[in-house]
C-alpha positions as CSV (number, residue, x, y, z in Angstrom):
1,M,23.7,12.5,8.9
2,D,26.8,13.7,7.0
3,I,27.6,17.4,7.3
4,N,29.6,17.3,4.1
5,I,26.6,16.4,2.0
6,P,23.8,18.9,1.6
7,L,20.6,17.9,3.5
8,I,18.5,17.8,0.3
9,E,20.9,15.2,-1.2
10,Q,20.8,13.1,2.0
11,V,17.0,13.2,2.0
12,Q,16.9,12.3,-1.7
13,A,19.2,9.4,-1.1
14,A,17.0,8.2,1.8
15,L,13.9,8.4,-0.3
16,A,15.6,6.5,-3.2
17,E,16.5,3.8,-0.7
18,A,13.1,3.6,0.9
19,L,11.2,3.6,-2.4
20,Q,13.8,1.4,-4.1
21,T,14.0,3.9,-6.9
22,P,17.0,5.3,-8.8
23,I,18.1,8.6,-7.1
24,D,17.7,10.5,-10.4
25,E,13.9,9.9,-10.0
26,I,13.9,11.7,-6.7
27,S,13.6,15.4,-7.6
28,P,14.0,18.2,-5.0
29,E,10.2,18.9,-5.3
30,L,9.0,15.3,-5.2
31,A,5.9,14.7,-3.2
32,L,3.8,11.8,-2.0
33,G,2.0,10.3,-4.9
34,D,4.4,11.6,-7.6
35,L,5.9,8.1,-8.0
36,P,3.8,4.9,-7.9
37,Q,6.1,3.6,-5.2
38,W,5.4,6.6,-2.9
39,D,1.9,5.5,-1.9
40,S,0.6,5.0,1.6
41,M,2.7,1.9,2.1
42,G,5.8,3.5,0.6
43,H,5.2,6.5,2.8
44,M,5.6,4.3,5.9
45,E,8.8,2.9,4.6
46,V,10.1,6.5,3.9
47,M,9.3,7.4,7.5
48,M,11.2,4.4,8.9
49,V,14.3,5.1,6.7
50,L,14.2,8.8,7.7
51,E,14.1,7.8,11.4
52,Q,17.0,5.4,11.0
53,K,19.2,7.7,8.8
54,F,18.7,10.9,10.6
55,G,18.2,9.6,14.2
56,I,14.9,11.3,14.6
57,E,11.5,10.2,15.9
58,I,8.5,10.8,13.7
59,N,5.2,10.6,15.5
60,A,1.7,10.0,14.0
61,D,0.9,13.7,13.7
62,T,4.1,14.4,11.8
63,I,3.8,11.5,9.4
64,S,0.9,13.3,7.6
65,A,2.9,16.5,7.3
66,L,6.0,15.0,5.8
67,I,4.6,14.5,2.3
68,S,7.3,16.1,0.2
69,V,11.1,16.5,-0.1
70,P,10.9,20.2,1.0
71,A,8.7,19.3,4.0
72,I,11.0,16.6,5.1
73,C,14.1,18.8,4.8
74,D,12.3,21.6,6.9
75,Y,11.4,19.1,9.6
76,I,14.9,17.6,9.8
77,E,16.5,21.1,9.9
78,K,14.3,22.0,12.9
79,K,15.3,18.8,14.8
């Protein structure tokens, strides 16, 4: 996590990496299903990249709640 870069931008970059999508396709409001790549399999990749990039642990209960950029940002801010 880089304190010099806003969290939303870090999350967008992580999603772009996980979904192998240009960052300009990752809007601040993006949610699961908005892109063909962010399906159930893509969601698991997103969770793994988030754990790796932000040093957090995401449990099974949390996976189903982290379905949008705002939800992911809120979760990371609380960690």
